[in-house]
Each structure stands twice: as C-alpha cells, then as structure tokens.
N, C-alpha and C positions, 0 to 999 in steps of 0.2 A: 548214204548208207552209214548208219551210226555204229561204228565198230571200234570202240575204245580198245586199247591194247590190253593184253592179259595182265601186265603189271603196270597199272596206271600211275602217272606222276603223283607225288604226294600232295595232299591238301595242305595249305599253309598252316603253320602252327597256330594255336589259339592266341588271342589277344593281338595278333598282327594286323594292323590297319590295312585296309585295301581301298585306298582312296582313288576313285576314278576321275580322270580329267573330264571336264564338261565343255561342250561347245558353247559358242557365244550366246545362242538362243536356247531356251528350254526345249527339251525333247520329250517324246513319250517315255523314254527311259528315265528322265529326270522326274516326271510326274509319278511314275511307278515307284521310284526310289523314295520320294517324299511320302507316298502312301504307305509303303512298307516300313519306313522309319517311324511313322506315327503308330503303326501297329506294334512295333517293338516298344515304344514308350507306353502305349496303352497296357501292355502286359508287364509293366514294371521294369523294362530295360532289357528283357531277354525273351527270345522265342526259340522253340525247337527248330531244327533244320527242316523237318517235315512241313511246318507252318511257313517257313521262309520259301521253300521250294514251291509250295502251293500258291503263294502270293505271286512269286516271280513268273510262274507259268500260266496261272488261270485267273488273275484279277480281271474282272470284266472290263473290256475296252483297253486295258493296259498290259496285261500279262502276255507272255510270249505266244501262247496259243490263242489268246483272245484278241490280240491286235491284228492289224491288217498288213503285216510284213510277210514277204515271201519266205517259205520255210522248206518245202520239199521241192526237189528238182534234180536235174542231172549235172548242172555245171555251176561253178561260182560266177560272180559278176565279172564281166570283161571291162577293162579300163574304158571309161567313157560310154559304156553301154547300159543296158537295162539292169536293174537290180538282180542279183543272183540269189540262189537258195542257200540254205545252211547245210543240208545233208540230202542224201538220196536214199530211198528205201527200195526193197526188192522189186515191187511192181514197176517202179520207174527204171530200174536197171534192165529188166526184160519182161515183156508181156507173157512169156512162157511160165513165169512164176505163178500168175493167177490161173493160167490154163491147167497147170499141173495140180495146183491146190483144188481147182474145181472138180477134179476127178475124185478127190477125197470127200469134198462136199456132197457130190452126187451120191456116193455110197452111203454117207452119213444120213442124208435125207431119206433114202430108201430103207436103211436099217432101223431108223427111228420112226418111220411112218409119219414124217412131218413135211411141211411144204413152205417153210419160211427160213430165210437167212437173216441173222442179225450181225451187223459189223459195227464194232466199237472203234472210234478214232479212225475214220476212213481216209484221212489225209486229202489228197487231190481227187480221190475217187477212182484212181487208176486200178486198184485191186477190185473194186466193185465192178467196174467196166469189164475187166478181164473175166471174172467169175461169171457174171451175167451172160457175157457173150458165149463162153464155153458151155454153160448149162443150156443155153438156147440151142447151140449146135448139137449137143448131146440129147436134145429133146427131153430134158429132165423137167417134170412138173414143178413149178415154183409159183406160189401165190404172191409172195411179197419178198422184197429185199429191203430190210429196214436198217437205216444208218443212225447210230447214236453218236453225236459229236457235239462238243461244247463250243466249238469255234464257229462264230457266225460267218467270218470271212471264208473259212474252208467250206462251210456248208454251201455258200454261194457258188464256189468253184465246182463242188460236187454236183449241184443241181444243173449247172450248165453242161457239164461233161456227160451226165447220165440222162439228159433230156430224151434221147432216143428210146429209152426204156419206159417212158411214160409213167403211168400211175403204179406200175409194178414196183417202183422205188419210192420209199417213203422215209421220212425223217422223224426222229423222236428226240426229245431232250431229257427224257427220264424213262426208266423201265416200267412196264406195266406190272400189276400185281402177279399175274401169271403169264407165262410165255411158253411157246413150243418152237422148236426148230434147231438150226445149227448156228452157233455163235462163233464169230471170227474175231480175232484180235491180233493184228500184225504190228509189232513194235508198239504195243499198247502199254504193257505192264512197266516197261523201263521208264516211262514218263510219270508214273505214280509216285507221289512224295514218299520219301524214306526218312527214318530217324537215324541219326549218326550216334554211334557209341565209340568212345575212345578209352583205351586203357593206358593210363599215364602213371609211371612209377608203381605199377601193380594195382592201381585203384581205377575202377570203372566210372566213367562220366557220360552224360549225354552232352554231345557237342551241339551247341546252338549258336545263335547270332545275337550280338549286342551292337551298341553304337559307340563310336569314338568321335570326339569333337572334330568338326571340320577345321582344317588348317587356316590360320589367319591369312588374310590377303597379303600379297607381296608388298603392296603399297598401303602400309598401315594407316597412313593419313587420309586415304580416300574416304570420303563421306558418303558417296553414292556409287552404285553400280552403273556401268555404261548402259545406255539404252538397250533394252532387250536381253541383257546378260542374265544368265541364271545365277542365283545366289549359291554360295558354297554350301554343300550339304554335309551332314554328319556321315562318316564312313561306316560301312558295315564291317564288323570284326568278329572273329571266332571267339567263343567263350564257353567254357566247360562248367557243368554243374554235376555234383555227385548224384548218382542214380542207383536204384535197385534193378534197373533193366539190365539184361544180359543177352548176348548172342544165344541162339538156340543150342549151341554145343560149346564145350570147353575149348578155349584156344590154348594150345600147348606153348610153353615157354613163358618167360617173364618180361619180354621186350614190349615196348610201347606198340600199341595196335589200334588201328582205326578201321571200322567196318560199319555196315548198315543192317537194320532190321526193317521188315516190310509189312507192318500191320495193315496198311491201306490196300495193298494188292491182295492180301489174304482175306480181308473183309469183302473185297470185290468178288472173289471166287465164292465165298459163302453166300453172298447175295444172289449170285447166279444160281447156286444150288437150291436156294429157297424158292426162287421164282420160276425156274425151268421145270415145267411139269414133265416134259419128255423131249429128248434131244441130245445134242453133243456140243462140246466146247473145244475149239482148236485155237491154241495160243502159240504164236511164233515170236521169238525174241532172243536177245543175246543174254547168256547167263550160264549158271553152273548148278549141279546138284550141291547139296549142303556141305558135304565133305570137301569139295573143291572151293566152294565159296568162302568158307572159313578156314582155309589152309593157313598155317602159321606164317608162311612166306607172303601171303597176300595181306600185308600189314598196313597198306596205305588206302584201303577202301577202293570202291569202284565208281564213285561219283565223277562224272565227266560233263563238260559243256561242249556244245557244237555251234560254230558260227562260221559262215562262209567256207564250209568244207574244211575247217580246221578245228582241232580239239584242244581244250585246255582244262585244267583242273581247279579253276577258281570261280565258283558260282557267285561270289560276293560282288563282282564288278560287272558293269554293263547289264544290269538286271533288266529283263524284258527283251533284250536284244539277242539272246542266245538260248538255246535249248539246254536243259539240265536233265541228266539221266543217271540211272544206276543199273547195274546188272541185275538180273532176275535170279532169285533163289527158287529153283524149280521144285526142290523138295518141300519148301514151305507151301507152295501152291498145291502140290499133291496132297499134303497132309490136311490142309484146310478143306480141300474138296472131299476127301474121304470122311473127315469129321462131320461134314455137312450132308453126307449121304450120297455123294457122287462116286463113280468108279473111275480109276485111272486106266484108260484104255491103251495108252502107249506113250512112250517118251523116247526121243531119239534126236540125232543131229539133223539140221536142215538138209544136209547133203543126202543122207540116207532117206529122209522123208520124201524129198522131191524125186529122187531116182525111183523109189518104190511107187511113186505116183505117175511114172511114165515120162519124166522130163527128158531122158535120153532119146526116146522115140520122137518127142516133140522137136528136140534139137536137130535130129537127123532130117526131119522134113522141112526145116527152116533154112532161110538164106544164111550165108556165112556170117554177116555182121550180127545177126540175131543169135546164132550159135555162140559166137565169141562173147557177147555180153552175158548170155545165160550161163556160161562157165563160171562167172564170178559168184553165182548163187551156190555152187557146190564145191569149188576149190577150197582146200583146207586152209590156205593162208588168206582167203578172202572171207566169204560168209559161211562156207560149208560146215565148219566145225564149231566156231564160236556161237553161231545161232542154233537154237534148239527148238523142238516142237513138242508140245504135250497135248494129249487128247483126253478129255474127261467126258463121262457119259452119265445120263440119267435113264434108268430103265434096265432092261436085260442087257448084259455085256455082249459085245460083238467084236470082231477082229477088224480094225481099220487097215486098209491096204497100205497106208503110208508107213506102217510100222511092221510090215511083214518080215523084213530083214533089218538087222541092226538095232532092234529094240533095246533100250537101256533102262527100262523101268526098274530093274533090279539094282541100279546104281543110285536111285533116288534116296 
C-alpha cells in the first residue's frame, strides 16, 4: 500500500550531492545510473525531474517498472528468505476490493452499453482476477478485458494468473485510435512523472537534476579497480533553473515552497477523452483536490519513494531499486477531462466509494480474517480517506452507485 504521510519529509535542498554506495560488482541500478547520467550530459548537464522520474521508472530493461524485481506483494523480505516486495496495493490487501469495484464496473457497462474493460497498470493481475470473477458470478456480459501495461515482467505474472479466463483477457502496449468500455486505473496516476516547482526567496524555479563529480577513491594511489568492482559514478544532485511555470493557483505567503505540477497525467486523461467513443473511466489513487494540494502548509511537496515497505523522500539514490510517486491533483484531472469533452460523474473518498458499492455486505458474508483485512480499505487512518476515486464519462450522464452518498465533486 503506497500511503505517504500527509506531511511528507522534505526533499533535500538543491545542489546537495546524494552519492550512493555501490556494491563490489555492477548492478542493474549501476547500469541505470550510468544511462541516466549520460542522459543528463546529453541535455547539457541538467534535466527536469519529470525526465529523471521517467528514466528511473521506465527505462527499458533497467527502470523500476521495466526490470524483473518484485514490486507488489503483502510482505517485505524475511531474513534469509525469498525477496520481498516494496509495497502492497488494495487488491493484495483484500479480494473484496475488486469484488466491490466490480459492482460499479457492472453498472457502468450497462449504463454505457459497452462490453469491454480496459485496465491500465494491472500490477500482479490481482484486480483483474477479482473483477473478472465477480462479473462472471453476476453474469455480466463482457467481451474482453484488455490490460495495458509497459512492464514485461508484470505482464508475464498477469498472464499466468489470468490464464483461467482464456482469450477473454488480452494485452495491449498502446491504445487503439478508438475504444469503448470501462477504463480502470488503480494507483496508476501517482506513478506518472511530475515536474517540480520550487519557490526560493520569492522566485519560482523548476527543480531538476544535475551531476556532481564522483568522490576520489580512498586510495588515491590505486591505479586499477579490483576485479569486478564498479567504478565510482557521478552523483545526482538537485539543481534549480528559473522558470515561467507556476502552480495552478497562487500559494499564499512568502516562505520557500516545493510542489509538483502534473502535465503527463492531464495529457493521459485528454488522450482517453479523445479515443473513448463511449464509456466511463474510474481512477483510484491517493491525492487531494487542488485547494488541499497547494495548501500553504504543504510546502515540502509530495514526492515519495517506496522500497521494502519503507518510504523515503530521496529519489536521487538507488535509482531503479525503488518506486517514485507523487500525490494526485484530482482537480487537474477533472478540468482536463471537462476541457476534452468528458463529464465528471463523481468524486469521493475510497471509503465512501467502496461502502456505496456494497463492501460492508461483502465483509459480513466473509470469514473473520478477510473482514479484518478489508477494514484497511475504509479506515480513515489507513486507506479510506487519503485514497480518492473519480469517475469520468463519455456520453449521456448517469449516476454511478459508488458516489450515491458522500460525493465531493463540489470540492474539486
């Protein structure tokens, strides 16, 4: 469960070197760091954080989501045991998550007259398995369940897990020109690269990444590296450049302030609007409406990293070994959708959404351990309040059941 705190630890100040120690032999992280360092040099010594984040997460064969390391799961590694995961998402916490969501999917399919589900970033395939099983039990007509995922290793896990559903499940690496159906994205938007903006002494900058020379070897007289040892690498450091970019709203006060803007997630929503001829979009993630996102007290930004079920705020070290995320600005998603012709059908907390979709009834019929784990989905201090759900639609408006009570669209 990727649940950064409401007040995240500060990102280190610009120009502070973040030199990571290296093991004796080169690793995937070393190779990725070398690739990323060359990308910085190729751009004249500085790249925006959105470019850095994209390289760290999605460089083919090396990035966090493109490499073959375990990511999703329920437990960290045990001493001497198999490798653990870095975080757990709602479908791994409880199968009732997908079963409750499936009730909303079923209504959306009927309301839009469509017969296909599209899931972006399907992780282990747990959510797809739950939704498909629930739709089958409800006898909901479904022609296809199409997964769009950039990770080859995750696709292999998904294919193994979803094999019982046969050809009903398909995979795609890109969107078609036109599509119909219900689009799902659970903890998808938070992994899309963001740009960092920093206000320092009253002046706005774009915060990016540069390089600092690697420290000299302790033994200055050594002429050769030990066999198999990785050479010292230049360290990634923060560097600010003046910019005309601004947050979407004025930040009160004159104190230093760090935050994010989200052009890639907004572009993703606009692309969906352009290609979705008929259907609905359901996005579940952690984040805030704009007024909360850019609150003067949230002056340290929301960028967080996740590794081995621990969080930190330094994305410049151990690149490729840990996830990098930022909270979602749900107002920006709603405005992008509306500007592109979609309707905002609802916005609420995950707790309200799941309860409206019948989670409590599902819990009452489940065994005690299942009920206990499902509570984490709706408890305020767990996932219930920090996680939000937004529904977007193409075509005639309709009332999704997940937003029947507690709708907060007026707060966007």
